[in-house]
C-alpha positions in Angstrom: -80.7 48.4 -17.8 -80.9 50.9 -20.3 -82.9 54.2 -19.9 -83.1 53.2 -16.0 -82.6 56.2 -13.5 -82.4 56.2 -9.7 -85.2 55.6 -7.3 -88.0 52.9 -6.9 -87.9 51.8 -10.5 -84.2 50.8 -10.4 -84.4 49.1 -7.5 -87.3 46.8 -8.7 -85.2 46.2 -11.7 -82.3 44.9 -9.6 -84.7 42.9 -7.6 -86.1 41.2 -10.6 -82.4 40.6 -12.0 -81.6 39.3 -8.4 -84.8 36.8 -8.7 -83.6 35.5 -12.1 -80.4 35.0 -11.1 -81.1 33.1 -8.3 -83.6 30.9 -10.2 -81.1 30.4 -13.1 -78.6 29.3 -10.5 -80.9 26.7 -8.9 -81.9 25.4 -12.6 -78.2 25.3 -13.8 -77.2 22.8 -10.8 -79.9 20.4 -11.9 -78.6 20.9 -15.8 -77.7 17.1 -17.3 -76.5 17.9 -20.8 -75.1 20.7 -22.8 -78.1 21.4 -24.5 -80.2 22.0 -21.3 -77.5 24.6 -20.4 -77.5 26.3 -23.3 -81.4 26.4 -23.4 -81.2 27.7 -19.7 -78.8 30.6 -21.0 -81.2 31.7 -23.6 -84.1 32.0 -21.2 -82.0 33.6 -18.6 -80.7 36.3 -20.9 -84.0 36.8 -22.5 -85.3 37.5 -18.9 -82.6 39.7 -18.1 -82.4 41.9 -21.2 -85.8 43.0 -22.3 -84.0 45.1 -24.7 -81.7 42.0 -26.2 -82.1 41.8 -29.9 -79.9 38.6 -30.1 -77.0 36.8 -28.7 -74.5 34.4 -29.9 -72.5 31.9 -27.8 -68.8 30.8 -28.7 -67.6 27.8 -27.1 -63.9 26.5 -27.1 -63.2 23.0 -28.7 -60.7 20.3 -27.9 -57.9 22.4 -29.3 -58.8 25.4 -27.5 -60.3 27.4 -30.3 -63.5 29.7 -30.1 -66.2 28.5 -32.5 -69.8 29.6 -32.6 -71.9 27.0 -30.8 -75.4 28.7 -30.4 -77.1 31.4 -32.3 -80.2 33.2 -30.9 -81.7 35.8 -33.2 -80.8 36.4 -36.5 -76.9 36.9 -36.3 -75.2 35.6 -39.3 -73.2 32.7 -37.9 -69.2 33.6 -37.3 -70.0 37.1 -38.6 -69.1 38.9 -35.4 -65.3 40.1 -35.5 -65.2 42.5 -32.6 -61.7 43.4 -31.7 -62.3 41.8 -28.1 -63.3 38.5 -29.8 -60.5 38.6 -32.0 -58.2 39.0 -28.9 -60.0 36.4 -27.1 -59.5 33.8 -29.9 -55.8 34.7 -29.8 -55.4 34.4 -26.1 -57.4 30.9 -26.2 -54.7 29.5 -28.5 -51.7 31.0 -27.4 -52.1 30.0 -23.8 -53.6 31.3 -20.4 -56.2 34.1 -20.5 -55.2 37.4 -18.8 -56.2 37.4 -15.1 -58.4 40.0 -14.1 -60.2 40.5 -17.5 -63.8 41.6 -17.5 -66.2 41.9 -20.3 -66.1 44.7 -22.6 -69.0 46.9 -23.4 -69.6 48.5 -27.1 -72.9 50.1 -26.6 -75.2 47.9 -28.6 -73.0 45.0 -27.9 -71.6 43.3 -24.7 -68.8 40.6 -24.8 -68.0 38.5 -21.9 -65.8 35.5 -21.7 -66.5 32.3 -20.2 -63.5 31.3 -17.9 -61.9 28.4 -15.9 -59.2 30.1 -14.0 -57.2 31.7 -16.6 -58.5 29.5 -19.7 -61.1 30.4 -22.1 -64.3 28.1 -22.0 -66.3 30.2 -24.4 -67.8 33.7 -24.9 -71.1 35.4 -24.6 -71.7 38.3 -27.3 -75.2 40.1 -26.9 -76.5 42.8 -28.9 -79.3 45.1 -27.7 -81.8 47.1 -30.1 -80.7 50.1 -31.5 -82.9 52.5 -29.3 -82.0 50.8 -26.1 -78.1 50.6 -25.7 -76.4 48.4 -22.9 -75.3 50.1 -19.5 -72.3 49.4 -17.4 -74.9 47.5 -14.8 -75.7 45.3 -17.9 -72.3 44.4 -18.4 -72.2 43.6 -14.5 -74.9 41.4 -14.7 -73.8 39.6 -17.6 -70.4 38.9 -16.1 -72.2 37.3 -13.3 -74.2 35.1 -15.6 -70.9 34.0 -17.3 -69.4 32.9 -14.1 -72.2 31.0 -13.2 -72.5 29.3 -16.5 -68.8 28.8 -16.7 -69.1 26.7 -13.4 -71.8 24.5 -14.8 -70.0 24.1 -18.2 -66.9 23.2 -16.1 -69.0 20.5 -14.2 -70.5 18.8 -17.3 -67.1 18.7 -19.1 -65.7 17.0 -16.2 -68.6 14.5 -15.9 -68.4 13.8 -19.5 -64.6 13.3 -19.0 -65.3 10.9 -16.2 -67.7 9.0 -18.3 -65.2 8.7 -21.1 -62.5 7.5 -18.6 -64.9 4.9 -16.9 -65.9 3.5 -20.8 -62.2 3.3 -21.8 -61.4 1.6 -18.3 -64.0 -1.2 -18.9 -62.9 -1.6 -22.8 -59.3 -2.1 -21.5 -60.3 -4.6 -18.8 -62.4 -6.3 -21.3 -59.4 -6.3 -23.9 -57.3 -7.3 -21.1 -59.4 -10.5 -20.2 -59.6 -11.6 -23.7 -55.9 -10.9 -24.4 -55.2 -13.4 -21.5 -57.5 -16.2 -22.7 -55.8 -16.2 -26.0 -52.7 -17.3 -24.6 -51.9 -20.8 -24.3 -51.0 -21.8 -20.7 -50.5 -25.7 -21.0 -49.7 -28.5 -23.4 -52.1 -31.4 -23.7 -50.9 -34.6 -21.7 -48.4 -36.7 -23.8 -47.0 -33.6 -25.4 -43.8 -34.4 -23.7 -43.4 -31.0 -22.1 -44.6 -29.1 -18.6 -45.3 -25.5 -18.9 -45.7 -22.7 -16.4 -46.3 -19.1 -17.9 -46.7 -15.9 -16.4 -48.1 -12.6 -18.1 -47.9 -9.3 -16.4 -49.1 -6.2 -18.4 -48.0 -2.8 -17.4 -51.8 -1.8 -18.1 -54.9 -3.7 -18.6 -53.5 -4.7 -22.2 -50.4 -4.9 -23.6 -47.9 -5.6 -26.2 -46.1 -8.9 -25.0 -47.6 -12.2 -26.4 -46.7 -16.0 -26.5 -48.1 -19.0 -28.1 -47.7 -22.8 -27.7 -48.9 -25.4 -30.1 -48.8 -29.4 -29.8 -48.3 -30.6 -33.4 -48.2 -34.1 -32.7 -45.5 -36.8 -32.5 -44.0 -35.0 -29.5 -43.5 -31.8 -31.7 -44.3 -28.2 -30.0 -44.0 -24.9 -31.7 -43.8 -21.8 -29.6 -43.4 -18.1 -29.9 -42.7 -15.1 -27.7 -42.8 -11.6 -28.6 -43.1 -7.8 -27.7 -44.7 -5.0 -29.8 -43.2 -1.8 -29.5 -44.8 0.5 -26.7 -47.7 -0.5 -24.7 -51.4 -0.2 -23.7 -54.2 -0.2 -26.2 -52.4 0.6 -29.7 -49.4 -2.0 -28.8 -52.2 -4.6 -27.9 -54.0 -4.2 -31.1 -50.8 -4.9 -33.2 -50.3 -7.7 -30.9 -53.5 -9.2 -31.6 -52.7 -9.3 -35.2 -49.3 -10.2 -34.9 -50.0 -13.3 -32.1 -52.9 -14.7 -34.6 -50.9 -14.8 -37.4 -47.9 -16.2 -35.6 -50.3 -18.8 -34.1 -51.4 -20.0 -37.6 -47.9 -20.0 -38.9 -46.7 -22.2 -35.9 -49.6 -24.9 -36.3 -48.9 -25.0 -40.0 -45.6 -27.0 -39.1 -43.1 -24.6 -40.6 -39.7 -24.1 -38.9 -39.0 -21.1 -37.0 -37.2 -19.2 -39.4 -39.8 -19.7 -42.1 -42.3 -18.6 -39.5 -40.6 -15.3 -38.7 -40.0 -14.6 -42.4 -43.6 -14.9 -43.2 -44.6 -12.8 -40.6 -42.1 -10.3 -41.4 -43.2 -10.1 -45.1 -46.7 -9.5 -44.0 -45.7 -6.7 -41.4 -43.4 -5.0 -43.7 -46.2 -4.5 -46.3 -48.0 -2.2 -43.8 -46.9 1.5 -43.4 -46.3 1.6 -39.8 -43.4 2.8 -37.1 -44.3 -0.2 -35.0 -41.7 -3.0 -34.8 -42.0 -6.4 -33.2 -39.1 -8.5 -31.4 -40.0 -12.2 -31.6 -38.4 -15.8 -30.7 -40.0 -18.8 -32.3 -39.0 -22.1 -31.3 -39.6 -25.6 -32.4 -39.0 -28.5 -29.8 -38.8 -32.4 -30.2 -39.5 -33.8 -26.8 -39.2 -37.2 -28.2 -35.8 -36.8 -30.2 -34.6 -34.2 -27.3 -33.7 -31.2 -29.6 -34.9 -27.7 -30.0 -34.6 -25.3 -33.0 -34.7 -21.6 -32.6 -34.9 -18.5 -34.8 -34.7 -14.9 -33.3 -36.0 -11.7 -34.8 -34.5 -8.9 -32.5 -35.4 -10.6 -29.3 -33.5 -11.4 -26.0 -31.9 -14.8 -26.2 -33.8 -17.6 -24.1 -32.3 -19.4 -21.4 -31.8 -23.2 -20.7 -31.1 -24.6 -17.3 -29.8 -28.2 -17.5 -30.9 -30.9 -15.2 -27.5 -30.8 -13.6 -27.5 -27.0 -13.0 -25.6 -25.5 -15.8 -27.0 -22.4 -17.1 -26.5 -21.2 -20.7 -28.2 -18.5 -23.2 -29.1 -19.5 -26.5 -30.5 -18.3 -29.8 -29.4 -14.9 -30.0 -31.0 -12.5 -32.9 -30.3 -13.5 -36.3 -31.9 -10.5 -38.0 -34.2 -7.6 -37.5 -37.1 -7.1 -35.4 -40.4 -7.8 -37.4 -42.0 -5.0 -39.4 -38.8 -3.0 -40.2 -37.5 -4.5 -43.6 -37.0 -7.9 -45.6 -34.9 -10.2 -43.7 -33.8 -13.8 -43.7 -33.5 -15.4 -40.2 -31.3 -18.4 -39.3 -32.3 -21.5 -37.2 -30.0 -22.4 -34.7 -30.3 -26.1 -32.9 -29.4 -27.5 -29.5 -29.7 -30.9 -28.0 -31.6 -31.2 -24.9 -31.9 -33.5 -22.2 -34.9 -35.1 -20.1 -35.9 -32.7 -17.4 -34.0 -29.5 -19.0 -35.8 -26.3 -18.5 -36.0 -23.8 -21.4 -37.0 -20.2 -20.2 -38.5 -17.6 -22.7 -38.9 -14.0 -21.4 -39.6 -10.3 -22.8 -37.3 -7.4 -22.4 -39.6 -6.0 -19.7 -38.3 -8.6 -17.3 -34.6 -8.1 -18.0 -35.1 -4.1 -18.0 -36.0 -4.8 -14.3 -32.8 -6.3 -13.4 -30.8 -3.9 -15.4 -28.0 -2.3 -13.5 -24.9 -0.2 -14.2 -22.7 -2.9 -13.1 -24.8 -5.5 -14.7 -26.3 -5.0 -17.9 -29.7 -6.4 -18.8 -29.3 -8.1 -15.3 -27.8 -11.0 -16.5 -25.6 -12.2 -13.7 -28.5 -11.7 -11.3 -31.0 -13.7 -13.5 -28.6 -16.5 -14.1 -28.0 -16.4 -10.0 -31.8 -16.6 -9.4 -32.2 -19.6 -12.1 -29.2 -21.3 -10.8 -30.1 -21.3 -7.3 -33.5 -22.3 -7.5 -35.0 -25.6 -7.3 -35.1 -27.4 -10.5 -38.8 -26.9 -11.1 -40.5 -24.4 -13.6 -43.0 -23.1 -11.1 -40.6 -22.3 -8.6 -38.2 -20.7 -10.7 -40.8 -18.4 -12.3 -41.9 -17.5 -8.8 -38.5 -16.5 -7.7 -37.9 -14.4 -10.7 -40.8 -12.4 -10.7 -40.8 -11.8 -6.7 -37.3 -10.1 -7.3 -38.7 -8.3 -10.6 -41.7 -7.2 -8.7 -39.5 -5.8 -5.8 -37.3 -4.0 -8.2 -40.4 -2.7 -10.5 -42.5 -1.3 -7.5 -46.5 -1.2 -7.6 -46.3 -0.2 -11.2 -44.4 -2.0 -13.7 -42.8 0.3 -16.7 -43.2 -2.4 -19.2 -45.0 -5.5 -20.0 -43.6 -8.8 -18.7 -43.8 -12.0 -19.8 -42.0 -15.4 -18.5 -42.6 -18.9 -19.9 -41.0 -22.0 -18.6 -40.8 -25.3 -20.8 -39.5 -28.6 -19.1 -39.0 -31.6 -21.1 -40.5 -34.6 -19.1 -38.7 -37.8 -18.4 -39.6 -40.5 -20.4 
């Protein structure tokens, strides 16, 4: 401390400082918030430095910039512009802090960084009364205090980040549960169509969607789509698009009209997100299907006799890019024919240099499976899961519709 000579008084001060640091260490471990930590820092510095007039604490924000966080005494906020402070701010903005750095002594002022390895967490600036300037020992003690509080600050930040991750995880799971409940997995008895649907998001929530609606008199409306991207942002766009599509389907409008209406809505919103979608209408009594496609992969039909064919290629751009007119295409179906709707996460899993988009593999799987929508889906997904591994890179959706025999 300032004015300290050799001998017994010096030893008494050292003992007092060690006791203060020891007590501070125990209290730091118990700190539950940043406010607790800052209050403890203030009381510790006052106990260690009777000659301290005031101090200021700088803490790095999320972008790494140092900003005044707490002021004790009559410092005018942000008034300190020491060369060391300016250098610390530049270092925190430009990258890792130089290794081996120690505090800086300026007579009446001490400047010591709070470090996490070579990254700057904060900065302590203390000022002494003019008649009792700081000593080199004061600087070493403040460095010990800074090291102790750096560890405590890291612990609190880690706990806060862990809490945020846990909260986000709960939100994602809840959103995923709601998302799955919103997707229709069956049609009512008497609709004339049997359904087997599978939805596997890459994360808890995703950007894939599908919907099925029974319109009466053997008529079924359906849609499947894929929002660009994945995760929570894609799921938010998906929820809006699927809701709008559901209303449009239940209005009885034809597939091309449904897509045009949704596209008009999306192009009015400034966004870089786009949506591929395929919309269908099935007359199960008349054995006829109509398809319109907005940049989506074609659907697949397996005839009751075993023939496999792709149908309904894209007649326009994905939804949300710019105004576009889509085209209805028609195909006659037979009783027990199976229609397969899918998203590109599935075909990308089958993609290979010698089999672009896995067309041959997918056709082979469908052709060799028993003529049952559930078994076909199970075989396709078993191979897809094997190729994707434990963590799929994209959402996967597969919907199989079979006309019932009448």
